[in-house]
C-alpha angles and dihedrals in degrees: 000000000000092000092048091051090048092052090047091054092044092059103021099048097060092043092051092042091055092048088054093061099076090057087075091061134060133333092022098039097190092149096186088065088076092057093042094048097049091043092053091053089055090047092052092051089054097042092056096033113208098336111127094335090166090055091048092054093042092053089049091052090046091056092046099048099036089058102030097043098032088121089081087077092059094056094047098042104035102033100021090052090222119158110262094248092052092046090049091048094050091047091049093048090052096046096042090047090055088048092064088075090065088049090055091045091052093046092050093048094049095045102039112015108033110102116245091231090066096249123131124266096213097175095040092054092043094050091047090051092054093047091052091050088054090047089058090056092070113009110116089355090314140262103220095181133121098028112170094224093070089071089072092064097102097032134086087264090069090088089072094059097089089052107040105012128210095315092053091051090048087055091053096047095046092045088054092055098041093047089052090053092046090051090054094048100040127090091203099062104160097080092045092047089054090047091051090049091054091049090051092049090051088054093052092051088064087076089063094043089052089067092059117103109220093175133035132223114259125193127342124320114270122235105228137187127192118197115209107190100183093212113176113244089229088066101034098086097026107112091214090069099043097096091045093051093048089051091051092054092048094047094048097043107040094075091051101062098073095057105031136069094204132029117189130200122189133254115304086356097174121056095234144055117279091249091053093057098033094127092048093049090044091057092046090050091050091051091050093046092053088060097039089247126145114222112203120188143164112240139165111246130195109219139165091276096047135264117350133194099224146171123215136188118215140169108029088005139063144199143068133230123196115208114257102181106064125190113242110237089006104065101008133018119231111215086017095174091064103032106041108098093022091105133359091251091074094051100057117117093246093057092076101062121141125223113243117241091197122106117265110283127208125209132225127226110185107308094339131094117228128202107212127205124181116215108285093030093073092065094062102093100204093039088059097045092046094045092050094063111119093007128120098209142357132242128191126182123195145164106215090169085107090073100046116199093336125122091261098091092047091050088050092053091050091054091048090052090051089055090056091049095047092050095037090230132123118247139206115211114194120187139171097239106002174336092066111170150177107219126190128222091269092059093252122141111247096176133357137184124229116250124257098020133104108242146138119236115209130188147106134288125196113213116222139195133208138060137268121222092252090057089058100041101027115204094317098105092055092042093048090050089051092049091047095054091044090054089047091053090046091052091048092049093049093048093049090051091052090051091049092050 
């Protein structure tokens, strides 16, 4: 019985601990779950010593991604029309593949950072965690999702976001959890208690930092309107509905020009290429120009390099940005020769987009500069802080219809809010079926639309100028700190082994 219970804990504890992690993020927002989850992984690695540390970490990652990224199944099954077993298999392959990174993290910690005396390397584990989060931002095009630091968005720690970004906040939250575990395991508790106290004090100071204004208002507030059409994906690219969809946009938007400075449509708003609706867009731009209104919309564009997912500003605005961060299996198909035609999901028009090789382009809206981000782009921390330079406000367009009523769209909204907070700039978020939002420079929701309804969101946006520290340094301070503590733990581990030998 005792052996069976031990084996159950050995495999069940890391799996359950990983599944706990997403509770710290939207829509649950129990921020302490991030600290508890990461701390429990460290505890498991110490309870079972070096036995199967890769498996321990992999099980933890499996629990984390199978719960936190479960929305992948919705897009493949519901909108890709894949049989349920195939959709489940593809989702599992994706999530379990991501989980291998936690297996590598755990193996490296156990082999190279764990002290020989059986104590806990709090900083070594924490630094390694942050470096692996960063690794996920670019490895195999990147999956910058489910970062622990986002949990701090609505806490006193949020004030640190413009200085240390999401990776710095991940460092703090994981250090809180791992120090708590170390305190419970250690016989010499006084140093760790002091360490935990310092970590807590750092968290509290975020409340004071949150009152600091990194950017300043510039010009008058803009009257903005965001049209959320709530068009079913089954109709979006069906030619039979094109005329009806264009009429809906015209009917909803024409009354807005006279009383708004900016009108926003969502990602790939119109069910056609820009060249196929040139006359329609020309008339809309003329209407907007007559009223000194900028019309900003997502639109598919055929260029010299191929098909682009783009966003353009027209009327009393100008500029075009082609998406640079494409979604694998959503906007392009890796191993296309073998996979295209396997399920309908890989044959949709938007699954053949081409990454732009142009430099990042900002838009203009009246006298203001706008930093645009299309859907997935807004979840790349450094891409957002770098793209925001010189802008007065941010705009992101998305079509989260792919993920239905899962937690995916709410996680996406949380990450967009963090981008506004980190850059100290307001943001407009226009979506097809929600959540559309007006977000202030503190990352707070000023107005939001309900999901799955057709509606127009109206409000004001105050342009701002200036830079936050994270816009100047990027994530490097947090990453260098993580690397420094990992090297320190490695040196300590190597030295202790030499002494033992």
